[in-house]
C-alpha positions, 0 to 999 in steps of 0.5 A: 500500500502506498500513502506517499507520492502522487495520486492518480484519479481515474474517472470511469465514464460510461452511459448507465447500465454499461458495467462500470460498477463491476469493472470498478469493483474488479480494479478496486481489488488491486493493492494500490487501487480504491474504488469509490463508486459514483463519487459525484454523490459525495457530499450529497447524499452520501454524507447527509442521508441513510443510504447504505454503504456496501460495508452494511453501515449507513453511508453517513456513519460508514467508518471509511467515508467518515474518515474521508470527511475528517481529513477533508473538512478542517481545511475545506467547506463541505457546503461550498464543495457541494455548491460547486458540484451543483454549479459546474458538474450537471449535464445541464450546466455543461455549456457554463462549465466549458465557458468557465474553464475556457475563461479561467473562472475563479469559482471554477478553479476553486471548485477544481482545487476543492475536488482535488483535495477531496480525491487526496482525502480518499487516497490517504484514507484508503492508503492507496495511490489510485482512486477510481470514480465512476461518476458519469458527468462530463462536467466533472471530467472537466473539473478533474482536468483542471484539478491536475497538479504534480501531486494529482494525475488524472486519467479517463477510462471510457467504458462502452457497452452495446446500446441494445444490451443497455436497453435490455438492462434498463428494461429489465430493471423497470420490469423488476419495479413493476413498470414494464416498457417494451416500445420503440418510443422507449428504445428511441429515448434510450438510444438518444441518451446512449448517443449523447453520453458516449459522444460527449465522452469520445469528443471531449475526453479523447483530447486528453490522450494519452490519459484517455482509453476507450474500452468495450464491455464486451471485450472485458467479458470475452478476454478479461485477462487481456483486458486487465493487462491492457488496463495495468499498462494504462493505470501504471499499477500492478493488477496482479491481485484481480488477475489471480482472482479471475484465474482461480474464480475467486469472489471480488469483495465490494468494500465501502462502495456507497453508490452504484449498481445494487449488487454492491450491497451483497458485499462480494461479486463473482465474475462470470464468463459468458457461455456462447453468444447470449440472445438479444432479448430486445424485440425487432421493433426496439432493435430497429428504433435503437439503430435508427438513432444510434447506428452510426456511433455504434458502428464506429465502436465496432458493433454490427 
């Protein structure tokens, strides 16, 4: 474990239902990595409510996130940090955030410095050199870019999943809560969201190369060992521990992840390799509706 030297912040960006939580948990099992879930939800609601952390404690009382707050709060204002998030990070504020970054807004710079201090508090509390945040806000990505310093490296891992699988996952979730939807209109709406999110990541963050890497969820499933070796080079840390777990079929512990997919509340997850080719559960009308909107971008990502 490392407590000195520079910290590396990795923002794991994706459209919803793309597998970012499982990838974060896998990477978080490495000796030098801590996975914090969707950290844009800290301070609110994680430090203010009864959300349940994966450790079983309410997030406001979780010993790890309480320690992060103890390290952050003496020199920084939690309300000011929260106000900066609301001002610069939402998708609806993207135009304002781009302008603030371009013009060198003092308020934007201050929020970037507060965000850097928060990341450093997470790293110090965990005793790790790499912090992974799966927040899906491109405004937060721009804040991270401005937060770079000799003590904070910033990298972006863009996870793409076939939008038709995203559509099926979203529909399955609605079915579980008693709001089933199977219609071309629903597929069109989901396709638009998939395009907007992934196109924003591809256009705004690809400029950050070599600190940007795009990865397909399907490649992780097909070749997890090869994918982790690629990520090992990109992150600059050893992923020997998760590679061992993949090889021997061990479970991956879910440690102090306060937000994300609900499977985190089970406390552990086992990576399952797909057997053959899974059938596409979307009906023909949904597939056509999705492809009319998202087909060009999906083809660019290598989907047929």
